[in-house]
LUMNU-951417 format. One record per atom (N, C-alpha, C, O): residue in three letters; x, y, z; residue number from 1; atom name. Coordinates in pm, whole numbers, plus 50000, padded with zeros to 5 digits. Atoms other than C-alpha are relative to their C-alpha. Layout:
N
+------+-------+-------+-------+------+------+
| resn |    px |    py |    pz | resi | name |
+------+-------+-------+-------+------+------+
|  ALA |     X |     Y |     Z |  NUM |   CA |
...
+------+-------+-------+-------+------+------+
//
This chain:
105
+------+-------+-------+-------+------+------+
| resn |    px |    py |    pz | resi | name |
+------+-------+-------+-------+------+------+
|  MET | 49936 | 50124 | 49998 |    1 |    N |
|  MET | 93779 | 68299 | 66793 |    1 |   CA |
|  MET | 50004 | 49942 | 49867 |    1 |    C |
|  MET | 49896 | 49941 | 49808 |    1 |    O |
|  THR | 49977 | 50039 | 50099 |    2 |    N |
|  THR | 93899 | 68158 | 66506 |    2 |   CA |
|  THR | 50017 | 49868 | 49943 |    2 |    C |
|  THR | 50140 | 49873 | 49952 |    2 |    O |
|  GLN | 50005 | 50117 | 50027 |    3 |    N |
|  GLN | 93889 | 67790 | 66368 |    3 |   CA |
|  GLN | 50043 | 49993 | 49825 |    3 |    C |
|  GLN | 50016 | 50068 | 49731 |    3 |    O |
|  LYS | 49982 | 50043 | 50173 |    4 |    N |
|  LYS | 94028 | 67613 | 66030 |    4 |   CA |
|  LYS | 49942 | 49915 | 49923 |    4 |    C |
|  LYS | 49881 | 49837 | 49997 |    4 |    O |
|  ALA | 50108 | 50044 | 50060 |    5 |    N |
|  ALA | 93844 | 67450 | 65759 |    5 |   CA |
|  ALA | 50014 | 49947 | 49896 |    5 |    C |
|  ALA | 50122 | 49900 | 49862 |    5 |    O |
|  SER | 49933 | 50066 | 50139 |    6 |    N |
|  SER | 93827 | 67329 | 65448 |    6 |   CA |
|  SER | 49877 | 50073 | 49895 |    6 |    C |
|  SER | 49761 | 50045 | 49923 |    6 |    O |
|  LYS | 50080 | 49961 | 50086 |    7 |    N |
|  LYS | 93644 | 67509 | 65168 |    7 |   CA |
|  LYS | 49953 | 49914 | 49859 |    7 |    C |
|  LYS | 50053 | 49888 | 49792 |    7 |    O |
|  LEU | 50064 | 50039 | 50085 |    8 |    N |
|  LEU | 93434 | 67344 | 64895 |    8 |   CA |
|  LEU | 49971 | 50014 | 49894 |    8 |    C |
|  LEU | 49863 | 49955 | 49891 |    8 |    O |
|  VAL | 50055 | 49895 | 50122 |    9 |    N |
|  VAL | 93373 | 67512 | 64537 |    9 |   CA |
|  VAL | 49965 | 49880 | 49863 |    9 |    C |
|  VAL | 50034 | 49811 | 49787 |    9 |    O |
|  ILE | 50049 | 50099 | 50127 |   10 |    N |
|  ILE | 93165 | 67312 | 64292 |   10 |   CA |
|  ILE | 49903 | 50118 | 49927 |   10 |    C |
|  ILE | 49804 | 50178 | 49968 |   10 |    O |
|  VAL | 50096 | 49906 | 50122 |   11 |    N |
|  VAL | 93052 | 67531 | 63960 |   11 |   CA |
|  VAL | 49930 | 49876 | 49956 |   11 |    C |
|  VAL | 49964 | 49770 | 50008 |   11 |    O |
|  THR | 50067 | 50110 | 50051 |   12 |    N |
|  THR | 92830 | 67297 | 63785 |   12 |   CA |
|  THR | 49849 | 50080 | 49901 |   12 |    C |
|  THR | 49845 | 50203 | 49894 |   12 |    O |
|  GLU | 50153 | 49968 | 50066 |   13 |    N |
|  GLU | 92460 | 67358 | 63579 |   13 |   CA |
|  GLU | 49925 | 50021 | 50101 |   13 |    C |
|  GLU | 49935 | 49950 | 50200 |   13 |    O |
|  LYS | 50097 | 49964 | 49914 |   14 |    N |
|  LYS | 92194 | 67524 | 63758 |   14 |   CA |
|  LYS | 49858 | 49856 | 50002 |   14 |    C |
|  LYS | 49777 | 49827 | 50090 |   14 |    O |
|  LEU | 50120 | 50115 | 49937 |   15 |    N |
|  LEU | 91951 | 67215 | 63705 |   15 |   CA |
|  LEU | 50009 | 49928 | 50078 |   15 |    C |
|  LEU | 49908 | 49882 | 50130 |   15 |    O |
|  LEU | 49956 | 50099 | 49902 |   16 |    N |
|  LEU | 92148 | 66999 | 63926 |   16 |   CA |
|  LEU | 49976 | 50099 | 50152 |   16 |    C |
|  LEU | 50022 | 50058 | 50259 |   16 |    O |
|  LEU | 49927 | 49959 | 49835 |   17 |    N |
|  LEU | 92116 | 67275 | 64235 |   17 |   CA |
|  LEU | 49921 | 49926 | 50069 |   17 |    C |
|  LEU | 50006 | 49870 | 50138 |   17 |    O |
|  LYS | 50022 | 50034 | 49947 |   18 |    N |
|  LYS | 91899 | 67118 | 64397 |   18 |   CA |
|  LYS | 50015 | 49831 | 50070 |   18 |    C |
|  LYS | 49988 | 49790 | 50183 |   18 |    O |
|  LYS | 49953 | 50106 | 49965 |   19 |    N |
|  LYS | 92018 | 66767 | 64374 |   19 |   CA |
|  LYS | 50114 | 50006 | 50147 |   19 |    C |
|  LYS | 50126 | 49951 | 50257 |   19 |    O |
|  ILE | 49833 | 50045 | 49953 |   20 |    N |
|  ILE | 92380 | 66850 | 64471 |   20 |   CA |
|  ILE | 49955 | 50106 | 50176 |   20 |    C |
|  ILE | 49999 | 50075 | 50287 |   20 |    O |
|  ALA | 50041 | 49978 | 49831 |   21 |    N |
|  ALA | 92220 | 67075 | 64793 |   21 |   CA |
|  ALA | 49939 | 49901 | 50092 |   21 |    C |
|  ALA | 49970 | 49916 | 50211 |   21 |    O |
|  LYS | 50019 | 50128 | 49957 |   22 |    N |
|  LYS | 92065 | 66754 | 64900 |   22 |   CA |
|  LYS | 50149 | 49856 | 50034 |   22 |    C |
|  LYS | 50154 | 49763 | 50114 |   22 |    O |
|  ILE | 49888 | 50083 | 49970 |   23 |    N |
|  ILE | 92395 | 66561 | 64887 |   23 |   CA |
|  ILE | 50101 | 50087 | 50111 |   23 |    C |
|  ILE | 50162 | 50029 | 50202 |   23 |    O |
|  ILE | 49944 | 49919 | 49932 |   24 |    N |
|  ILE | 92561 | 66889 | 65041 |   24 |   CA |
|  ILE | 49921 | 49962 | 50157 |   24 |    C |
|  ILE | 49998 | 49940 | 50250 |   24 |    O |
|  ASP | 50125 | 49995 | 49894 |   25 |    N |
|  ASP | 92276 | 66852 | 65318 |   25 |   CA |
|  ASP | 50048 | 49870 | 50120 |   25 |    C |
|  ASP | 50083 | 49877 | 50238 |   25 |    O |
|  GLU | 49995 | 50131 | 49951 |   26 |    N |
|  GLU | 92311 | 66466 | 65385 |   26 |   CA |
|  GLU | 50136 | 49951 | 50072 |   26 |    C |
|  GLU | 50145 | 49865 | 50160 |   26 |    O |
|  ALA | 49876 | 50033 | 49977 |   27 |    N |
|  ALA | 92694 | 66475 | 65409 |   27 |   CA |
|  ALA | 50004 | 50078 | 50142 |   27 |    C |
|  ALA | 50091 | 50032 | 50216 |   27 |    O |
|  GLY | 50015 | 49933 | 49847 |   28 |    N |
|  GLY | 92621 | 66709 | 65751 |   28 |   CA |
|  GLY | 50076 | 50139 | 49985 |   28 |    C |
|  GLY | 50146 | 50190 | 50073 |   28 |    O |
|  ALA | 49892 | 49857 | 50025 |   29 |    N |
|  ALA | 92786 | 67028 | 65621 |   29 |   CA |
|  ALA | 49886 | 50051 | 50021 |   29 |    C |
|  ALA | 49784 | 49992 | 49988 |   29 |    O |
|  THR | 50089 | 49940 | 49912 |   30 |    N |
|  THR | 92583 | 67306 | 65810 |   30 |   CA |
|  THR | 49926 | 50077 | 49941 |   30 |    C |
|  THR | 49819 | 50120 | 49985 |   30 |    O |
|  GLY | 50061 | 49852 | 50028 |   31 |    N |
|  GLY | 92525 | 67570 | 65552 |   31 |   CA |
|  GLY | 50124 | 49984 | 49833 |   31 |    C |
|  GLY | 50231 | 49931 | 49804 |   31 |    O |
|  TYR | 49920 | 49956 | 50168 |   32 |    N |
|  TYR | 92640 | 67669 | 65164 |   32 |   CA |
|  TYR | 49976 | 50125 | 49960 |   32 |    C |
|  TYR | 49881 | 50186 | 50008 |   32 |    O |
|  THR | 50029 | 49893 | 50118 |   33 |    N |
|  THR | 92649 | 67945 | 64934 |   33 |   CA |
|  THR | 49995 | 49987 | 49915 |   33 |    C |
|  THR | 50097 | 49942 | 49863 |   33 |    O |
|  VAL | 50003 | 49987 | 50117 |   34 |    N |
|  VAL | 92519 | 67974 | 64641 |   34 |   CA |
|  VAL | 49999 | 50110 | 49871 |   34 |    C |
|  VAL | 49914 | 50196 | 49894 |   34 |    O |
|  VAL | 49998 | 49887 | 50030 |   35 |    N |
|  VAL | 92577 | 68217 | 64376 |   35 |   CA |
|  VAL | 49965 | 49982 | 49808 |   35 |    C |
|  VAL | 50005 | 49875 | 49762 |   35 |    O |
|  ASP | 50020 | 50007 | 50151 |   36 |    N |
|  ASP | 92462 | 68276 | 63945 |   36 |   CA |
|  ASP | 50201 | 49992 | 49949 |   36 |    C |
|  ASP | 50286 | 50068 | 49997 |   36 |    O |
|  ALA | 49917 | 50015 | 50057 |   37 |    N |
|  ALA | 92768 | 68167 | 63755 |   37 |   CA |
|  ALA | 50017 | 49971 | 49841 |   37 |    C |
|  ALA | 49954 | 49903 | 49761 |   37 |    O |
|  GLY | 49945 | 50013 | 50201 |   38 |    N |
|  GLY | 92944 | 68200 | 63388 |   38 |   CA |
|  GLY | 50114 | 49959 | 49968 |   38 |    C |
|  GLY | 50210 | 49941 | 50042 |   38 |    O |
|  GLY | 49889 | 50035 | 50038 |   39 |    N |
|  GLY | 93162 | 68107 | 63193 |   39 |   CA |
|  GLY | 50086 | 49953 | 49894 |   39 |    C |
|  GLY | 50044 | 49988 | 49784 |   39 |    O |
|  LYS | 49968 | 50076 | 50126 |   40 |    N |
|  LYS | 93387 | 67917 | 62956 |   40 |   CA |
|  LYS | 50078 | 49885 | 50093 |   40 |    C |
|  LYS | 50141 | 49888 | 50199 |   40 |    O |
|  GLY | 49896 | 50155 | 49943 |   41 |    N |
|  GLY | 93538 | 67557 | 63022 |   41 |   CA |
|  GLY | 50059 | 49934 | 49889 |   41 |    C |
|  GLY | 50067 | 49987 | 49778 |   41 |    O |
|  SER | 49988 | 50074 | 50101 |   42 |    N |
|  SER | 93670 | 67250 | 62847 |   42 |   CA |
|  SER | 49878 | 49980 | 49939 |   42 |    C |
|  SER | 49893 | 49956 | 49819 |   42 |    O |
|  ARG | 50087 | 50068 | 50060 |   43 |    N |
|  ARG | 93325 | 67161 | 62768 |   43 |   CA |
|  ARG | 49913 | 50164 | 49924 |   43 |    C |
|  ARG | 49878 | 50253 | 50001 |   43 |    O |
|  ASN | 50081 | 49938 | 50105 |   44 |    N |
|  ASN | 93145 | 67395 | 62505 |   44 |   CA |
|  ASN | 49859 | 50007 | 50009 |   44 |    C |
|  ASN | 49810 | 50119 | 50006 |   44 |    O |
|  VAL | 50131 | 50025 | 50045 |   45 |    N |
|  VAL | 92825 | 67313 | 62475 |   45 |   CA |
|  VAL | 49943 | 49931 | 50164 |   45 |    C |
|  VAL | 49990 | 49825 | 50204 |   45 |    O |
|  ARG | 50048 | 50047 | 49917 |   46 |    N |
|  ARG | 92606 | 67281 | 62810 |   46 |   CA |
|  ARG | 49877 | 49888 | 49969 |   46 |    C |
|  ARG | 49807 | 49914 | 49870 |   46 |    O |
|  SER | 50066 | 50122 | 49981 |   47 |    N |
|  SER | 92397 | 66972 | 62846 |   47 |   CA |
|  SER | 49838 | 50040 | 49908 |   47 |    C |
|  SER | 49771 | 49988 | 49819 |   47 |    O |
|  SER | 50208 | 49951 | 50075 |   48 |    N |
|  SER | 92022 | 67163 | 62748 |   48 |   CA |
|  SER | 50051 | 50058 | 49812 |   48 |    C |
|  SER | 49965 | 50113 | 49743 |   48 |    O |
|  GLY | 49939 | 49937 | 50154 |   49 |    N |
|  GLY | 92248 | 67264 | 62362 |   49 |   CA |
|  GLY | 50011 | 50132 | 50003 |   49 |    C |
|  GLY | 50002 | 50183 | 49891 |   49 |    O |
|  GLN | 49979 | 49868 | 49996 |   50 |    N |
|  GLN | 92299 | 67620 | 62482 |   50 |   CA |
|  GLN | 50124 | 50034 | 50023 |   50 |    C |
|  GLN | 50175 | 49972 | 50116 |   50 |    O |
|  PRO | 49867 | 49961 | 50003 |   51 |    N |
|  PRO | 92636 | 67786 | 62439 |   51 |   CA |
|  PRO | 50010 | 50039 | 50135 |   51 |    C |
|  PRO | 49915 | 50086 | 50199 |   51 |    O |
|  SER | 49938 | 50008 | 49846 |   52 |    N |
|  SER | 92836 | 67796 | 62778 |   52 |   CA |
|  SER | 50008 | 50140 | 50035 |   52 |    C |
|  SER | 49963 | 50175 | 50144 |   52 |    O |
|  VAL | 50028 | 49833 | 49966 |   53 |    N |
|  VAL | 92869 | 68187 | 62769 |   53 |   CA |
|  VAL | 49877 | 50060 | 49899 |   53 |    C |
|  VAL | 49874 | 50062 | 49776 |   53 |    O |
|  GLY | 50128 | 49934 | 50108 |   54 |    N |
|  GLY | 92515 | 68361 | 62662 |   54 |   CA |
|  GLY | 49931 | 50098 | 50115 |   54 |    C |
|  GLY | 50000 | 50102 | 50217 |   54 |    O |
|  ASP | 50034 | 49913 | 49970 |   55 |    N |
|  ASP | 92322 | 68604 | 62812 |   55 |   CA |
|  ASP | 49932 | 49979 | 50137 |   55 |    C |
|  ASP | 49881 | 50064 | 50210 |   55 |    O |
|  THR | 50051 | 50073 | 49836 |   56 |    N |
|  THR | 92209 | 68423 | 63125 |   56 |   CA |
|  THR | 50075 | 49904 | 50035 |   56 |    C |
|  THR | 50106 | 49808 | 49963 |   56 |    O |
|  TYR | 49947 | 50145 | 49941 |   57 |    N |
|  TYR | 92377 | 68206 | 63361 |   57 |   CA |
|  TYR | 49903 | 49897 | 50034 |   57 |    C |
|  TYR | 49802 | 49890 | 50104 |   57 |    O |
|  SER | 50047 | 50122 | 49959 |   58 |    N |
|  SER | 92335 | 67866 | 63324 |   58 |   CA |
|  SER | 50035 | 49908 | 50112 |   58 |    C |
|  SER | 49971 | 49810 | 50151 |   58 |    O |
|  ASN | 49907 | 50070 | 49914 |   59 |    N |
|  ASN | 92602 | 67764 | 63575 |   59 |   CA |
|  ASN | 49943 | 50073 | 50157 |   59 |    C |
|  ASN | 49919 | 50193 | 50157 |   59 |    O |
|  VAL | 49891 | 50003 | 49843 |   60 |    N |
|  VAL | 92640 | 67769 | 63989 |   60 |   CA |
|  VAL | 50066 | 49982 | 50039 |   60 |    C |
|  VAL | 50117 | 49875 | 50004 |   60 |    O |
|  LYS | 49943 | 50031 | 49938 |   61 |    N |
|  LYS | 92845 | 67811 | 64220 |   61 |   CA |
|  LYS | 50003 | 49973 | 50152 |   61 |    C |
|  LYS | 50005 | 50068 | 50231 |   61 |    O |
|  PHE | 50010 | 50019 | 49850 |   62 |    N |
|  PHE | 92840 | 67636 | 64564 |   62 |   CA |
|  PHE | 50154 | 50024 | 50069 |   62 |    C |
|  PHE | 50259 | 49993 | 50013 |   62 |    O |
|  GLU | 49929 | 49969 | 49861 |   63 |    N |
|  GLU | 93056 | 67739 | 64874 |   63 |   CA |
|  GLU | 49952 | 49950 | 50117 |   63 |    C |
|  GLU | 49875 | 49997 | 50201 |   63 |    O |
|  VAL | 50012 | 50015 | 49865 |   64 |    N |
|  VAL | 93085 | 67519 | 65116 |   64 |   CA |
|  VAL | 50076 | 49960 | 50099 |   64 |    C |
|  VAL | 50155 | 49865 | 50093 |   64 |    O |
|  LEU | 49868 | 50006 | 49883 |   65 |    N |
|  LEU | 93273 | 67545 | 65429 |   65 |   CA |
|  LEU | 49985 | 49873 | 50108 |   65 |    C |
|  LEU | 49897 | 49865 | 50194 |   65 |    O |
|  THR | 49995 | 50132 | 49897 |   66 |    N |
|  THR | 93354 | 67201 | 65619 |   66 |   CA |
|  THR | 50092 | 50010 | 50083 |   66 |    C |
|  THR | 50191 | 50074 | 50049 |   66 |    O |
|  PRO | 49925 | 50019 | 49889 |   67 |    N |
|  PRO | 93515 | 67129 | 65955 |   67 |   CA |
|  PRO | 50124 | 49939 | 49944 |   67 |    C |
|  PRO | 50228 | 50000 | 49969 |   67 |    O |
|  ASN | 49869 | 50057 | 50072 |   68 |    N |
|  ASN | 93778 | 66903 | 65754 |   68 |   CA |
|  ASN | 49989 | 49961 | 49897 |   68 |    C |
|  ASN | 49876 | 49968 | 49850 |   68 |    O |
|  ARG | 50032 | 49999 | 50123 |   69 |    N |
|  ARG | 93857 | 66798 | 65435 |   69 |   CA |
|  ARG | 49956 | 49824 | 49940 |   69 |    C |
|  ARG | 49918 | 49751 | 49848 |   69 |    O |
|  ASP | 50127 | 50185 | 50053 |   70 |    N |
|  ASP | 93726 | 66450 | 65457 |   70 |   CA |
|  ASP | 49904 | 50022 | 49953 |   70 |    C |
|  ASP | 49887 | 49991 | 49835 |   70 |    O |
|  MET | 50148 | 49937 | 50048 |   71 |    N |
|  MET | 93378 | 66601 | 65438 |   71 |   CA |
|  MET | 50011 | 50028 | 49857 |   71 |    C |
|  MET | 49980 | 49962 | 49757 |   71 |    O |
|  ALA | 49982 | 49942 | 50151 |   72 |    N |
|  ALA | 93468 | 66818 | 65163 |   72 |   CA |
|  ALA | 50017 | 49907 | 49906 |   72 |    C |
|  ALA | 49923 | 49901 | 49827 |   72 |    O |
|  VAL | 50024 | 50104 | 50066 |   73 |    N |
|  VAL | 93574 | 66523 | 64978 |   73 |   CA |
|  VAL | 49884 | 49886 | 49982 |   73 |    C |
|  VAL | 49838 | 49844 | 49876 |   73 |    O |
|  LYS | 50107 | 50073 | 50015 |   74 |    N |
|  LYS | 93327 | 66309 | 65042 |   74 |   CA |
|  LYS | 49890 | 50052 | 49914 |   74 |    C |
|  LYS | 49839 | 49970 | 49838 |   74 |    O |
|  ILE | 50074 | 49940 | 50074 |   75 |    N |
|  ILE | 93096 | 66551 | 64882 |   75 |   CA |
|  ILE | 50028 | 50000 | 49866 |   75 |    C |
|  ILE | 49955 | 49963 | 49774 |   75 |    O |
|  ALA | 49960 | 49981 | 50135 |   76 |    N |
|  ALA | 93262 | 66609 | 64610 |   76 |   CA |
|  ALA | 50024 | 49908 | 49857 |   76 |    C |
|  ALA | 50015 | 49917 | 49734 |   76 |    O |
|  ASP | 49999 | 50154 | 50073 |   77 |    N |
|  ASP | 93331 | 66249 | 64528 |   77 |   CA |
|  ASP | 49832 | 49970 | 49965 |   77 |    C |
|  ASP | 49807 | 49949 | 49846 |   77 |    O |
|  GLU | 50142 | 50006 | 50052 |   78 |    N |
|  GLU | 92943 | 66212 | 64506 |   78 |   CA |
|  GLU | 49931 | 50100 | 49909 |   78 |    C |
|  GLU | 49852 | 50063 | 49822 |   78 |    O |
|  VAL | 50041 | 49891 | 50118 |   79 |    N |
|  VAL | 92859 | 66529 | 64314 |   79 |   CA |
|  VAL | 50046 | 49934 | 49876 |   79 |    C |
|  VAL | 49965 | 49930 | 49784 |   79 |    O |
|  ALA | 49919 | 50024 | 50153 |   80 |    N |
|  ALA | 93139 | 66370 | 64015 |   80 |   CA |
|  ALA | 49935 | 49868 | 49979 |   80 |    C |
|  ALA | 49908 | 49821 | 49868 |   80 |    O |
|  ALA | 50043 | 50145 | 50036 |   81 |    N |
|  ALA | 93009 | 66037 | 64068 |   81 |   CA |
|  ALA | 49888 | 50021 | 49927 |   81 |    C |
|  ALA | 49880 | 49973 | 49814 |   81 |    O |
|  GLN | 50157 | 50050 | 50007 |   82 |    N |
|  GLN | 92639 | 66080 | 64043 |   82 |   CA |
|  GLN | 49934 | 50118 | 49884 |   82 |    C |
|  GLN | 49813 | 50133 | 49872 |   82 |    O |
|  PHE | 50041 | 49885 | 50022 |   83 |    N |
|  PHE | 92644 | 66402 | 63814 |   83 |   CA |
|  PHE | 50134 | 50016 | 49875 |   83 |    C |
|  PHE | 50099 | 50030 | 49758 |   83 |    O |
|  PHE | 49950 | 49933 | 50108 |   84 |    N |
|  PHE | 92977 | 66482 | 63614 |   84 |   CA |
|  PHE | 50062 | 49922 | 49936 |   84 |    C |
|  PHE | 50183 | 49944 | 49930 |   84 |    O |
|  ASP | 49973 | 50056 | 50150 |   85 |    N |
|  ASP | 93012 | 66223 | 63325 |   85 |   CA |
|  ASP | 49815 | 50020 | 49890 |   85 |    C |
|  ASP | 49786 | 49960 | 49786 |   85 |    O |
|  ASP | 50078 | 49935 | 50075 |   86 |    N |
|  ASP | 92673 | 66398 | 63208 |   86 |   CA |
|  ASP | 49978 | 50126 | 49968 |   86 |    C |
|  ASP | 49923 | 50174 | 49869 |   86 |    O |
|  TYR | 50069 | 49862 | 50035 |   87 |    N |
|  TYR | 92659 | 66742 | 63293 |   87 |   CA |
|  TYR | 50171 | 50060 | 50072 |   87 |    C |
|  TYR | 50256 | 50024 | 50152 |   87 |    O |
|  SER | 49823 | 49952 | 49951 |   88 |    N |
|  SER | 92977 | 66965 | 63317 |   88 |   CA |
|  SER | 49962 | 50097 | 50102 |   88 |    C |
|  SER | 49864 | 50169 | 50123 |   88 |    O |
|  GLY | 49993 | 49989 | 49871 |   89 |    N |
|  GLY | 93099 | 67042 | 63627 |   89 |   CA |
|  GLY | 50166 | 50056 | 50048 |   89 |    C |
|  GLY | 50263 | 50060 | 49972 |   89 |    O |
|  ILE | 49830 | 49996 | 49906 |   90 |    N |
|  ILE | 93433 | 67130 | 63871 |   90 |   CA |
|  ILE | 49984 | 50003 | 50113 |   90 |    C |
|  ILE | 49881 | 50057 | 50153 |   90 |    O |
|  SER | 50000 | 49961 | 49857 |   91 |    N |
|  SER | 93509 | 67116 | 64221 |   91 |   CA |
|  SER | 50137 | 49975 | 50046 |   91 |    C |
|  SER | 50226 | 49904 | 49998 |   91 |    O |
|  TYR | 49845 | 49981 | 49962 |   92 |    N |
|  TYR | 93797 | 67180 | 64404 |   92 |   CA |
|  TYR | 49997 | 50034 | 50125 |   92 |    C |
|  TYR | 49909 | 50114 | 50156 |   92 |    O |
|  VAL | 49972 | 49956 | 49897 |   93 |    N |
|  VAL | 93912 | 67210 | 64736 |   93 |   CA |
|  VAL | 50123 | 50088 | 50080 |   93 |    C |
|  VAL | 50241 | 50054 | 50079 |   93 |    O |
|  CYS | 49886 | 49948 | 49937 |   94 |    N |
|  CYS | 94087 | 67481 | 64955 |   94 |   CA |
|  CYS | 50012 | 50003 | 50154 |   94 |    C |
|  CYS | 49915 | 50014 | 50229 |   94 |    O |
|  ASP | 49959 | 49963 | 49859 |   95 |    N |
|  ASP | 94251 | 67512 | 65283 |   95 |   CA |
|  ASP | 49957 | 50160 | 50062 |   95 |    C |
|  ASP | 50012 | 50266 | 50029 |   95 |    O |
|  VAL | 50021 | 49899 | 49955 |   96 |    N |
|  VAL | 94088 | 67759 | 65476 |   96 |   CA |
|  VAL | 50144 | 50035 | 50150 |   96 |    C |
|  VAL | 50197 | 49939 | 50206 |   96 |    O |
|  MET | 49882 | 49984 | 49938 |   97 |    N |
|  MET | 94377 | 67919 | 65716 |   97 |   CA |
|  MET | 49930 | 50057 | 50110 |   97 |    C |
|  MET | 49981 | 50017 | 50215 |   97 |    O |
|  GLU | 50092 | 49968 | 49853 |   98 |    N |
|  GLU | 94101 | 68099 | 65995 |   98 |   CA |
|  GLU | 49820 | 50035 | 49899 |   98 |    C |
|  GLU | 49798 | 50091 | 49792 |   98 |    O |
|  VAL | 50156 | 49977 | 49975 |   99 |    N |
|  VAL | 93709 | 68115 | 65982 |   99 |   CA |
|  VAL | 50003 | 50113 | 50128 |   99 |    C |
|  VAL | 50039 | 50098 | 50244 |   99 |    O |
|  LEU | 50029 | 49901 | 49928 |  100 |    N |
|  LEU | 93646 | 68414 | 66129 |  100 |   CA |
|  LEU | 49842 | 50083 | 50020 |  100 |    C |
|  LEU | 49769 | 50110 | 49925 |  100 |    O |
|  HIS | 50151 | 49957 | 49966 |  101 |    N |
|  HIS | 93314 | 68565 | 66296 |  101 |   CA |
|  HIS | 49907 | 49878 | 49958 |  101 |    C |
|  HIS | 49809 | 49906 | 49890 |  101 |    O |
|  ALA | 50114 | 50142 | 50027 |  102 |    N |
|  ALA | 93124 | 68201 | 66254 |  102 |   CA |
|  ALA | 49955 | 49968 | 50117 |  102 |    C |
|  ALA | 50015 | 49911 | 50209 |  102 |    O |
|  HIS | 50096 | 50077 | 49902 |  103 |    N |
|  HIS | 92842 | 68141 | 66462 |  103 |   CA |
|  HIS | 50041 | 49811 | 50067 |  103 |    C |
|  HIS | 50058 | 49758 | 50177 |  103 |    O |
|  SER | 49999 | 50165 | 50038 |  104 |    N |
|  SER | 92881 | 67753 | 66369 |  104 |   CA |
|  SER | 49995 | 49982 | 49862 |  104 |    C |
|  SER | 49923 | 50030 | 49775 |  104 |    O |
|  PHE | 50033 | 50049 | 50168 |  105 |    N |
|  PHE | 92969 | 67578 | 66064 |  105 |   CA |
|  PHE | 50007 | 49841 | 49998 |  105 |    C |
|  PHE | 49988 | 49779 | 49894 |  105 |    O |
+------+-------+-------+-------+------+------+
//
């Protein structure tokens, strides 16, 4: 059985990991995946003063499958409102055509 979903992707500074995870949980998402991330964006310097590209990953990427776009946007809006004025980050939503082999999300 397959189902449609929305995927929210948030890339931001690693020091926000626990705070963003809490927002995702409180919004009712059933889970997320987090991986270390690196790269370069419009903000070349981290809030820590470290360059955006270095030997260690100072960013994380969250991927959150949500049952609808509204939940994804709600999470993204809350993260942006709380953190993106002071920390680098980006979020975007993708339509997922089919979720395969999902027990529940």
